[in-house]
Steps between C-alpha positions, in 0.01 A plus 500: 500500500620862435389841576412760237752792462533782258739792442390858473675827442447769756604856522805412707612188320344163479287285737428124523130448587389174644125428458464142586692249734459128537229364727706415813730791502453736784500869370650650825790243505571559126516877556727459811742264314531736197570777740763311687668393175514871393652602828759231494593592148415154366269686254629829385311791347194512714385858577167437678259221581115584494202277579207649303253218567139584560174321497513468124821299482862459583764745373849527621739751344883481517644832380844476336784763527576678174825322434351153573454271194237231558584156354210292373526136461 
């Protein structure tokens, strides 16, 4: 199982937007682990993390720094 992710251009650079996650993945744990990896410099280029989820659905935004180049597989 995989989540759904897309890349968007913002006024400050680029952002990775996660709109779906697998069934048994805890959203809070996922957000915490992404933040920990950013602080420990395992993942470089993260400027900000934002949870924009509401009653209509899940939306998590990872804003990238201007010099960051996202690599898509």
